[in-house]
C-alpha atoms as a printed R data frame, in Angstrom:
    type eleno elety resid chain resno       x      y       z
1   ATOM     1    CA   UNK     A     1  -0.120  0.054   0.198
2   ATOM     2    CA   UNK     A     2   3.054  2.314   1.063
3   ATOM     3    CA   UNK     A     3   4.520  1.764  -2.144
4   ATOM     4    CA   UNK     A     4   1.369  2.329  -4.080
5   ATOM     5    CA   UNK     A     5   1.025  5.653  -2.546
6   ATOM     6    CA   UNK     A     6   4.536  6.583  -3.406
7   ATOM     7    CA   UNK     A     7   4.075  5.477  -6.819
8   ATOM     8    CA   UNK     A     8   0.513  7.545  -7.205
9   ATOM     9    CA   UNK     A     9   2.467 10.810  -5.916
10  ATOM    10    CA   UNK     A    10   5.085 10.712  -8.095
11  ATOM    11    CA   UNK     A    11   2.571 10.252 -11.167
12  ATOM    12    CA   UNK     A    12   0.513 13.315  -9.897
13  ATOM    13    CA   UNK     A    13   3.115 15.920  -9.047
14  ATOM    14    CA   UNK     A    14   4.183 16.457 -12.624
15  ATOM    15    CA   UNK     A    15   0.246 16.657 -13.249
16  ATOM    16    CA   UNK     A    16  -0.150 18.985 -10.615
17  ATOM    17    CA   UNK     A    17   2.910 21.327 -11.214
18  ATOM    18    CA   UNK     A    18   1.361 23.284 -14.081
19  ATOM    19    CA   UNK     A    19  -2.045 24.151 -12.124
20  ATOM    20    CA   UNK     A    20   0.100 25.236  -9.079
21  ATOM    21    CA   UNK     A    21   1.983 27.655 -11.346
22  ATOM    22    CA   UNK     A    22  -1.247 28.708 -13.145
23  ATOM    23    CA   UNK     A    23  -2.349 29.510  -9.827
24  ATOM    24    CA   UNK     A    24   0.687 31.455  -8.473
25  ATOM    25    CA   UNK     A    25   1.593 33.274 -11.850
26  ATOM    26    CA   UNK     A    26  -2.191 33.959 -12.551
27  ATOM    27    CA   UNK     A    27  -1.543 34.917 -15.888
28  ATOM    28    CA   UNK     A    28  -4.866 36.239 -16.675
29  ATOM    29    CA   UNK     A    29  -5.502 37.862 -13.403
30  ATOM    30    CA   UNK     A    30  -8.528 35.809 -12.176
31  ATOM    31    CA   UNK     A    31  -7.475 34.287  -8.783
32  ATOM    32    CA   UNK     A    32  -5.868 37.269  -7.137
33  ATOM    33    CA   UNK     A    33  -7.755 40.391  -9.361
34  ATOM    34    CA   UNK     A    34 -10.596 40.303  -7.421
35  ATOM    35    CA   UNK     A    35 -10.589 44.080  -7.353
36  ATOM    36    CA   UNK     A    36 -10.869 44.181 -10.934
37  ATOM    37    CA   UNK     A    37  -7.517 45.977 -11.265
38  ATOM    38    CA   UNK     A    38  -5.919 45.100 -14.721
39  ATOM    39    CA   UNK     A    39  -2.091 44.810 -14.619
40  ATOM    40    CA   UNK     A    40  -0.474 47.566 -16.870
41  ATOM    41    CA   UNK     A    41   2.901 47.838 -17.481
42  ATOM    42    CA   UNK     A    42   5.245 50.170 -19.738
43  ATOM    43    CA   UNK     A    43   6.729 47.364 -21.487
44  ATOM    44    CA   UNK     A    44   4.162 45.200 -22.860
45  ATOM    45    CA   UNK     A    45   0.478 43.972 -22.763
46  ATOM    46    CA   UNK     A    46  -1.280 40.831 -21.714
47  ATOM    47    CA   UNK     A    47  -4.159 39.545 -23.698
48  ATOM    48    CA   UNK     A    48  -6.620 39.448 -20.812
49  ATOM    49    CA   UNK     A    49 -10.284 37.868 -20.970
50  ATOM    50    CA   UNK     A    50 -11.873 41.195 -21.575
51  ATOM    51    CA   UNK     A    51 -15.489 39.576 -20.526
52  ATOM    52    CA   UNK     A    52 -13.828 38.742 -17.040
53  ATOM    53    CA   UNK     A    53 -12.197 42.011 -16.718
54  ATOM    54    CA   UNK     A    54 -15.141 43.938 -17.470
55  ATOM    55    CA   UNK     A    55 -17.734 42.013 -15.048
56  ATOM    56    CA   UNK     A    56 -14.884 42.352 -12.115
57  ATOM    57    CA   UNK     A    57 -14.452 46.238 -12.762
58  ATOM    58    CA   UNK     A    58 -17.883 46.853 -12.788
59  ATOM    59    CA   UNK     A    59 -18.597 44.911  -9.366
60  ATOM    60    CA   UNK     A    60 -15.398 47.001  -8.107
61  ATOM    61    CA   UNK     A    61 -16.655 50.231  -8.749
62  ATOM    62    CA   UNK     A    62 -20.383 49.809  -8.741
63  ATOM    63    CA   UNK     A    63 -21.004 51.447  -5.157
64  ATOM    64    CA   UNK     A    64 -18.803 54.045  -5.876
65  ATOM    65    CA   UNK     A    65 -19.813 55.187  -9.620
66  ATOM    66    CA   UNK     A    66 -23.720 54.246  -9.502
67  ATOM    67    CA   UNK     A    67 -23.407 52.992 -13.208
68  ATOM    68    CA   UNK     A    68 -26.732 53.587 -15.157
69  ATOM    69    CA   UNK     A    69 -25.550 53.501 -18.600
70  ATOM    70    CA   UNK     A    70 -23.921 50.476 -20.691
71  ATOM    71    CA   UNK     A    71 -22.154 50.071 -24.181
72  ATOM    72    CA   UNK     A    72 -22.137 46.850 -24.812
73  ATOM    73    CA   UNK     A    73 -20.737 45.050 -27.928
74  ATOM    74    CA   UNK     A    74 -17.376 43.060 -29.441
75  ATOM    75    CA   UNK     A    75 -14.184 44.820 -29.853
76  ATOM    76    CA   UNK     A    76 -15.467 47.416 -32.243
77  ATOM    77    CA   UNK     A    77 -17.378 48.822 -29.520
78  ATOM    78    CA   UNK     A    78 -14.195 49.882 -27.512
79  ATOM    79    CA   UNK     A    79 -13.775 52.858 -29.469
80  ATOM    80    CA   UNK     A    80 -17.201 54.656 -28.419
81  ATOM    81    CA   UNK     A    81 -15.923 57.428 -25.728
82  ATOM    82    CA   UNK     A    82 -17.752 57.359 -22.659
83  ATOM    83    CA   UNK     A    83 -17.559 61.211 -22.274
84  ATOM    84    CA   UNK     A    84 -18.969 61.787 -25.236
85  ATOM    85    CA   UNK     A    85 -21.423 59.667 -24.953
86  ATOM    86    CA   UNK     A    86 -22.654 60.832 -21.769
87  ATOM    87    CA   UNK     A    87 -23.313 64.381 -23.249
88  ATOM    88    CA   UNK     A    88 -26.397 62.675 -25.029
89  ATOM    89    CA   UNK     A    89 -27.349 60.596 -22.559
90  ATOM    90    CA   UNK     A    90 -26.958 62.387 -19.068
91  ATOM    91    CA   UNK     A    91 -25.896 58.788 -17.577
92  ATOM    92    CA   UNK     A    92 -22.925 57.416 -15.843
93  ATOM    93    CA   UNK     A    93 -21.361 55.089 -18.572
94  ATOM    94    CA   UNK     A    94 -19.508 51.863 -18.202
95  ATOM    95    CA   UNK     A    95 -18.044 49.851 -21.112
96  ATOM    96    CA   UNK     A    96 -19.766 46.285 -20.369
97  ATOM    97    CA   UNK     A    97 -18.127 44.920 -23.332
98  ATOM    98    CA   UNK     A    98 -16.008 41.655 -24.613
99  ATOM    99    CA   UNK     A    99 -13.659 40.397 -27.212
100 ATOM   100    CA   UNK     A   100 -15.799 38.412 -29.824
101 ATOM   101    CA   UNK     A   101 -18.804 39.491 -28.046
102 ATOM   102    CA   UNK     A   102 -21.929 37.122 -28.755
103 ATOM   103    CA   UNK     A   103 -25.568 38.147 -28.498
104 ATOM   104    CA   UNK     A   104 -25.481 35.267 -25.720
105 ATOM   105    CA   UNK     A   105 -23.267 37.485 -23.946
106 ATOM   106    CA   UNK     A   106 -25.585 41.023 -24.482
107 ATOM   107    CA   UNK     A   107 -28.628 39.095 -23.309
108 ATOM   108    CA   UNK     A   108 -27.030 37.737 -20.265
109 ATOM   109    CA   UNK     A   109 -25.006 41.096 -19.383
110 ATOM   110    CA   UNK     A   110 -28.153 42.790 -19.113
111 ATOM   111    CA   UNK     A   111 -29.881 40.138 -17.051
112 ATOM   112    CA   UNK     A   112 -26.668 40.408 -14.682
113 ATOM   113    CA   UNK     A   113 -27.501 44.078 -14.503
114 ATOM   114    CA   UNK     A   114 -31.063 43.201 -13.536
115 ATOM   115    CA   UNK     A   115 -29.958 40.618 -10.840
116 ATOM   116    CA   UNK     A   116 -27.832 43.281  -9.203
117 ATOM   117    CA   UNK     A   117 -30.474 45.850  -9.273
118 ATOM   118    CA   UNK     A   118 -28.575 48.222 -11.600
119 ATOM   119    CA   UNK     A   119 -30.792 50.603 -13.523
120 ATOM   120    CA   UNK     A   120 -30.135 50.198 -17.158
121 ATOM   121    CA   UNK     A   121 -30.801 53.798 -17.935
122 ATOM   122    CA   UNK     A   122 -28.860 54.302 -21.323
123 ATOM   123    CA   UNK     A   123 -28.002 51.444 -23.526
124 ATOM   124    CA   UNK     A   124 -25.745 51.347 -26.717
125 ATOM   125    CA   UNK     A   125 -25.855 48.088 -28.387
126 ATOM   126    CA   UNK     A   126 -22.903 47.572 -31.200
127 ATOM   127    CA   UNK     A   127 -23.630 44.639 -33.253
128 ATOM   128    CA   UNK     A   128 -22.410 42.876 -36.914
129 ATOM   129    CA   UNK     A   129 -23.132 39.498 -38.453
130 ATOM   130    CA   UNK     A   130 -20.664 37.662 -35.746
131 ATOM   131    CA   UNK     A   131 -22.216 39.061 -32.669
132 ATOM   132    CA   UNK     A   132 -25.759 38.057 -34.263
133 ATOM   133    CA   UNK     A   133 -24.379 34.329 -34.967
134 ATOM   134    CA   UNK     A   134 -23.275 33.340 -31.425
135 ATOM   135    CA   UNK     A   135 -25.985 32.091 -29.082
136 ATOM   136    CA   UNK     A   136 -24.123 30.289 -26.988
137 ATOM   137    CA   UNK     A   137 -21.352 30.736 -24.470
138 ATOM   138    CA   UNK     A   138 -17.954 31.148 -26.081
139 ATOM   139    CA   UNK     A   139 -14.898 28.825 -25.834
140 ATOM   140    CA   UNK     A   140 -11.323 29.668 -24.988
141 ATOM   141    CA   UNK     A   141  -9.552 31.674 -22.524
142 ATOM   142    CA   UNK     A   142  -9.941 35.295 -24.191
143 ATOM   143    CA   UNK     A   143 -13.566 34.754 -24.811
144 ATOM   144    CA   UNK     A   144 -15.468 32.372 -22.219
145 ATOM   145    CA   UNK     A   145 -17.808 34.228 -20.404
146 ATOM   146    CA   UNK     A   146 -17.463 35.429 -16.366
147 ATOM   147    CA   UNK     A   147 -19.428 32.475 -14.750
148 ATOM   148    CA   UNK     A   148 -21.654 35.189 -13.007
149 ATOM   149    CA   UNK     A   149 -22.680 36.552 -16.341
150 ATOM   150    CA   UNK     A   150 -23.209 33.246 -18.393
151 ATOM   151    CA   UNK     A   151 -24.654 31.235 -14.965
152 ATOM   152    CA   UNK     A   152 -22.678 28.415 -16.101
153 ATOM   153    CA   UNK     A   153 -20.029 26.333 -14.395
154 ATOM   154    CA   UNK     A   154 -17.205 27.967 -12.845
155 ATOM   155    CA   UNK     A   155 -15.149 24.674 -13.165
156 ATOM   156    CA   UNK     A   156 -15.674 25.059 -17.351
157 ATOM   157    CA   UNK     A   157 -14.394 28.821 -17.035
158 ATOM   158    CA   UNK     A   158 -11.467 27.752 -15.380
159 ATOM   159    CA   UNK     A   159 -10.739 24.907 -17.228
160 ATOM   160    CA   UNK     A   160 -10.727 26.912 -20.396
161 ATOM   161    CA   UNK     A   161  -8.675 29.528 -18.688
162 ATOM   162    CA   UNK     A   162  -6.032 26.957 -17.918
163 ATOM   163    CA   UNK     A   163  -5.981 25.682 -21.666
164 ATOM   164    CA   UNK     A   164  -5.030 29.153 -22.484
165 ATOM   165    CA   UNK     A   165  -1.767 28.542 -20.096
166 ATOM   166    CA   UNK     A   166  -0.899 24.709 -20.305
167 ATOM   167    CA   UNK     A   167   0.968 23.463 -22.446
168 ATOM   168    CA   UNK     A   168   2.659 25.356 -24.684
169 ATOM   169    CA   UNK     A   169   2.360 28.956 -23.408
170 ATOM   170    CA   UNK     A   170   3.734 28.229 -19.722
171 ATOM   171    CA   UNK     A   171   7.217 28.885 -20.660
172 ATOM   172    CA   UNK     A   172   6.152 31.956 -21.795
173 ATOM   173    CA   UNK     A   173   4.267 32.771 -18.812
174 ATOM   174    CA   UNK     A   174   6.920 31.409 -16.635
175 ATOM   175    CA   UNK     A   175   9.799 33.122 -18.256
176 ATOM   176    CA   UNK     A   176   7.620 36.758 -17.675
177 ATOM   177    CA   UNK     A   177   6.546 35.774 -14.111
178 ATOM   178    CA   UNK     A   178  10.403 35.515 -13.200
179 ATOM   179    CA   UNK     A   179  11.911 38.081 -15.442
180 ATOM   180    CA   UNK     A   180   9.249 40.494 -16.071
181 ATOM   181    CA   UNK     A   181  10.552 41.108 -19.251
182 ATOM   182    CA   UNK     A   182   8.901 40.899 -22.500
183 ATOM   183    CA   UNK     A   183  10.793 38.529 -25.576
184 ATOM   184    CA   UNK     A   184   9.584 38.636 -28.980
185 ATOM   185    CA   UNK     A   185   8.643 35.103 -29.292
186 ATOM   186    CA   UNK     A   186   6.057 35.749 -26.551
187 ATOM   187    CA   UNK     A   187   3.853 37.455 -28.907
188 ATOM   188    CA   UNK     A   188   2.123 34.512 -30.368
189 ATOM   189    CA   UNK     A   189   0.895 33.722 -26.795
190 ATOM   190    CA   UNK     A   190  -0.956 37.179 -26.101
191 ATOM   191    CA   UNK     A   191   2.103 38.881 -24.224
192 ATOM   192    CA   UNK     A   192   2.462 41.384 -26.879
193 ATOM   193    CA   UNK     A   193   4.195 45.299 -27.200
194 ATOM   194    CA   UNK     A   194   2.215 47.687 -25.164
195 ATOM   195    CA   UNK     A   195  -0.450 49.425 -27.664
196 ATOM   196    CA   UNK     A   196  -3.513 50.224 -25.052
197 ATOM   197    CA   UNK     A   197  -4.762 51.698 -22.216
198 ATOM   198    CA   UNK     A   198  -7.708 51.169 -19.972
199 ATOM   199    CA   UNK     A   199  -9.460 53.546 -17.793
200 ATOM   200    CA   UNK     A   200 -10.113 51.701 -14.579
201 ATOM   201    CA   UNK     A   201 -13.335 53.771 -13.980
202 ATOM   202    CA   UNK     A   202 -15.333 53.431 -17.422
203 ATOM   203    CA   UNK     A   203 -13.434 50.619 -18.907
204 ATOM   204    CA   UNK     A   204 -12.786 52.743 -21.831
205 ATOM   205    CA   UNK     A   205  -9.965 51.286 -23.998
206 ATOM   206    CA   UNK     A   206  -7.784 53.167 -26.250
207 ATOM   207    CA   UNK     A   207  -4.842 52.442 -28.796
208 ATOM   208    CA   UNK     A   208  -2.799 55.210 -27.779
209 ATOM   209    CA   UNK     A   209   0.065 53.949 -29.621
210 ATOM   210    CA   UNK     A   210  -1.453 53.747 -32.617
211 ATOM   211    CA   UNK     A   211  -3.138 56.841 -32.072
212 ATOM   212    CA   UNK     A   212   0.423 58.544 -31.496
213 ATOM   213    CA   UNK     A   213   1.874 57.394 -35.112
214 ATOM   214    CA   UNK     A   214  -1.363 58.594 -36.393
215 ATOM   215    CA   UNK     A   215  -0.988 61.558 -35.014
216 ATOM   216    CA   UNK     A   216   2.182 62.260 -35.942
217 ATOM   217    CA   UNK     A   217   2.308 60.865 -39.431
218 ATOM   218    CA   UNK     A   218  -0.652 59.552 -40.477
219 ATOM   219    CA   UNK     A   219   0.118 59.229 -44.091
220 ATOM   220    CA   UNK     A   220   3.490 56.778 -42.825
221 ATOM   221    CA   UNK     A   221   0.773 54.822 -40.995
222 ATOM   222    CA   UNK     A   222  -1.052 53.919 -43.715
223 ATOM   223    CA   UNK     A   223   1.723 53.512 -46.320
224 ATOM   224    CA   UNK     A   224   3.295 50.813 -43.697
225 ATOM   225    CA   UNK     A   225  -0.193 49.083 -43.890
226 ATOM   226    CA   UNK     A   226  -1.124 48.969 -47.227
227 ATOM   227    CA   UNK     A   227  -1.256 45.349 -47.475
228 ATOM   228    CA   UNK     A   228  -3.619 45.037 -44.529
229 ATOM   229    CA   UNK     A   229  -6.293 47.241 -46.505
230 ATOM   230    CA   UNK     A   230  -7.030 44.900 -49.072
231 ATOM   231    CA   UNK     A   231  -9.487 46.252 -52.232
232 ATOM   232    CA   UNK     A   232 -12.908 45.845 -52.259
233 ATOM   233    CA   UNK     A   233 -15.630 45.439 -54.420
234 ATOM   234    CA   UNK     A   234 -17.336 47.907 -55.782
235 ATOM   235    CA   UNK     A   235 -20.564 46.024 -55.999
236 ATOM   236    CA   UNK     A   236 -22.800 45.801 -52.708
237 ATOM   237    CA   UNK     A   237 -22.381 42.396 -51.441
238 ATOM   238    CA   UNK     A   238 -24.940 41.090 -48.445
239 ATOM   239    CA   UNK     A   239 -24.150 38.857 -45.531
240 ATOM   240    CA   UNK     A   240 -26.503 35.632 -45.134
241 ATOM   241    CA   UNK     A   241 -29.321 35.921 -42.818
242 ATOM   242    CA   UNK     A   242 -28.652 34.944 -39.814
243 ATOM   243    CA   UNK     A   243 -31.448 35.749 -37.282
244 ATOM   244    CA   UNK     A   244 -33.176 32.378 -36.543
245 ATOM   245    CA   UNK     A   245 -35.194 31.091 -33.530
246 ATOM   246    CA   UNK     A   246 -32.243 31.204 -30.832
247 ATOM   247    CA   UNK     A   247 -31.280 34.831 -32.089
248 ATOM   248    CA   UNK     A   248 -34.938 35.892 -31.880
249 ATOM   249    CA   UNK     A   249 -35.356 34.558 -28.249
250 ATOM   250    CA   UNK     A   250 -32.357 36.605 -26.994
251 ATOM   251    CA   UNK     A   251 -33.305 39.531 -28.787
252 ATOM   252    CA   UNK     A   252 -37.099 39.483 -27.349
253 ATOM   253    CA   UNK     A   253 -35.294 39.049 -24.083
254 ATOM   254    CA   UNK     A   254 -33.236 42.025 -24.569
255 ATOM   255    CA   UNK     A   255 -36.439 43.967 -25.807
256 ATOM   256    CA   UNK     A   256 -38.461 43.072 -23.196
257 ATOM   257    CA   UNK     A   257 -35.581 44.039 -20.556
258 ATOM   258    CA   UNK     A   258 -35.394 47.444 -22.318
259 ATOM   259    CA   UNK     A   259 -38.945 48.153 -21.900
260 ATOM   260    CA   UNK     A   260 -39.324 47.015 -18.480
261 ATOM   261    CA   UNK     A   261 -36.611 49.455 -17.785
262 ATOM   262    CA   UNK     A   262 -38.035 52.193 -20.022
263 ATOM   263    CA   UNK     A   263 -34.418 52.193 -21.048
264 ATOM   264    CA   UNK     A   264 -33.376 54.783 -23.888
265 ATOM   265    CA   UNK     A   265 -31.420 52.572 -26.254
266 ATOM   266    CA   UNK     A   266 -29.955 52.705 -29.763
267 ATOM   267    CA   UNK     A   267 -28.613 49.582 -31.940
268 ATOM   268    CA   UNK     A   268 -25.848 50.319 -34.088
269 ATOM   269    CA   UNK     A   269 -24.739 48.044 -37.068
270 ATOM   270    CA   UNK     A   270 -20.987 48.395 -37.443
271 ATOM   271    CA   UNK     A   271 -19.483 50.059 -40.452
272 ATOM   272    CA   UNK     A   272 -16.801 47.303 -41.378
273 ATOM   273    CA   UNK     A   273 -14.336 47.410 -43.790
274 ATOM   274    CA   UNK     A   274 -15.087 44.483 -45.802
275 ATOM   275    CA   UNK     A   275 -18.508 46.437 -46.795
276 ATOM   276    CA   UNK     A   276 -20.851 43.718 -46.464
277 ATOM   277    CA   UNK     A   277 -24.140 44.836 -45.991
278 ATOM   278    CA   UNK     A   278 -26.411 43.050 -43.288
279 ATOM   279    CA   UNK     A   279 -29.150 41.068 -44.453
280 ATOM   280    CA   UNK     A   280 -32.362 42.660 -45.468
281 ATOM   281    CA   UNK     A   281 -34.661 40.047 -43.735
282 ATOM   282    CA   UNK     A   282 -32.354 40.552 -40.487
283 ATOM   283    CA   UNK     A   283 -32.541 44.139 -40.572
284 ATOM   284    CA   UNK     A   284 -36.027 44.474 -41.144
285 ATOM   285    CA   UNK     A   285 -36.374 42.294 -37.795
286 ATOM   286    CA   UNK     A   286 -34.149 44.424 -35.711
287 ATOM   287    CA   UNK     A   287 -36.345 47.335 -37.050
288 ATOM   288    CA   UNK     A   288 -39.566 45.844 -36.426
289 ATOM   289    CA   UNK     A   289 -38.607 44.692 -32.821
290 ATOM   290    CA   UNK     A   290 -36.582 47.686 -31.326
291 ATOM   291    CA   UNK     A   291 -38.234 50.235 -34.020
292 ATOM   292    CA   UNK     A   292 -36.507 52.226 -37.267
293 ATOM   293    CA   UNK     A   293 -35.726 55.106 -35.099
294 ATOM   294    CA   UNK     A   294 -33.361 53.177 -32.886
295 ATOM   295    CA   UNK     A   295 -31.665 50.802 -35.216
296 ATOM   296    CA   UNK     A   296 -28.831 52.468 -37.190
297 ATOM   297    CA   UNK     A   297 -27.367 50.626 -40.038
298 ATOM   298    CA   UNK     A   298 -24.102 51.823 -41.139
299 ATOM   299    CA   UNK     A   299 -22.875 48.304 -42.957
300 ATOM   300    CA   UNK     A   300 -22.179 48.034 -46.231
301 ATOM   301    CA   UNK     A   301 -20.706 50.561 -48.955
302 ATOM   302    CA   UNK     A   302 -21.068 53.913 -47.573
303 ATOM   303    CA   UNK     A   303 -18.517 57.253 -46.624
304 ATOM   304    CA   UNK     A   304 -17.097 55.491 -43.390
305 ATOM   305    CA   UNK     A   305 -16.320 52.275 -44.700
306 ATOM   306    CA   UNK     A   306 -15.036 53.637 -48.087
307 ATOM   307    CA   UNK     A   307 -12.203 55.488 -46.398
308 ATOM   308    CA   UNK     A   308  -9.430 53.074 -44.950
309 ATOM   309    CA   UNK     A   309  -7.916 56.209 -42.920
310 ATOM   310    CA   UNK     A   310 -11.032 55.678 -40.600
311 ATOM   311    CA   UNK     A   311  -9.392 52.330 -39.580
312 ATOM   312    CA   UNK     A   312  -6.764 50.993 -37.641
313 ATOM   313    CA   UNK     A   313  -6.862 48.053 -39.519
314 ATOM   314    CA   UNK     A   314  -9.368 46.051 -41.143
315 ATOM   315    CA   UNK     A   315 -10.996 44.990 -38.239
316 ATOM   316    CA   UNK     A   316 -11.788 48.178 -36.040
317 ATOM   317    CA   UNK     A   317 -12.829 51.861 -37.335
318 ATOM   318    CA   UNK     A   318 -11.060 54.290 -35.015
319 ATOM   319    CA   UNK     A   319 -12.606 56.714 -32.444
320 ATOM   320    CA   UNK     A   320 -13.776 59.636 -34.835
321 ATOM   321    CA   UNK     A   321 -15.965 57.479 -36.524
322 ATOM   322    CA   UNK     A   322 -17.485 56.247 -33.749
323 ATOM   323    CA   UNK     A   323 -18.175 60.093 -32.419
324 ATOM   324    CA   UNK     A   324 -19.691 61.058 -35.866
325 ATOM   325    CA   UNK     A   325 -21.979 57.993 -35.412
326 ATOM   326    CA   UNK     A   326 -23.202 59.163 -31.779
327 ATOM   327    CA   UNK     A   327 -23.920 62.442 -33.275
328 ATOM   328    CA   UNK     A   328 -25.971 60.947 -36.024
329 ATOM   329    CA   UNK     A   329 -28.043 58.744 -33.681
330 ATOM   330    CA   UNK     A   330 -28.833 61.254 -31.174
331 ATOM   331    CA   UNK     A   331 -29.413 63.863 -33.340
């Protein structure tokens, strides 16, 4: 029996070591980050789970800030400036968004706010085809929802987070933990050059490094990135219809919450560089449900999407576009 216990211990120790390192290093700030403080350094950024960080930051600041206005959407919603938005809403704003946000995530976040007795005075919902296509909890350490938001298993959440640390990334994160020095090989594991900042009150994200380059030499910025901004077809293309029974259920729940809360809401369809227009069937459904005066479609070929200088790269439009959109939708 003693020999069996010793053998079992020798077998288990190597398996347990990655888990112990995961907890000690806490690479994604999920164990010792209960105050919601996102680790910022001068030398590097770590790709965190934006959903988890947003939720923790909200809970940490809630008593002090009394948030009542929320911007929700994927990473394209990051650049809607809270201060500019508050000029139209007279609310206390918070970016309650996530990377690769889903319709599931938006609906669950609204339910989460209600469960915390938070008044939803204003809501800005930023959508596109990808957002509408996702009706279940996301997988992967960058995208899975905070358990308090999803209402699903904490074990599943931590398992997905651990998969972002082990096996291959464990060397990079352990190296960073021991040396506090970012090395080029770490890029592929989400340890990258410092390009963004986060406001720890509003959860506002800014690409300060890119903004600085553009301000100093805008022509050079886009010249260096010519290969990113691929040519588009002059003929308008449309996405496939995506709103089915699952989407309708989630969208109806969202509208029900807005109605019960008497929320001043706006729905934005993103102006994407690919210039793909939302399917007319989907747009008609959104118009019928939320009202044509509250749904604003900026997809397809238009003045925003025609100019590459409205984008950081082919995925994210810049803050000046978001400001102009706010002007239009609250005109």
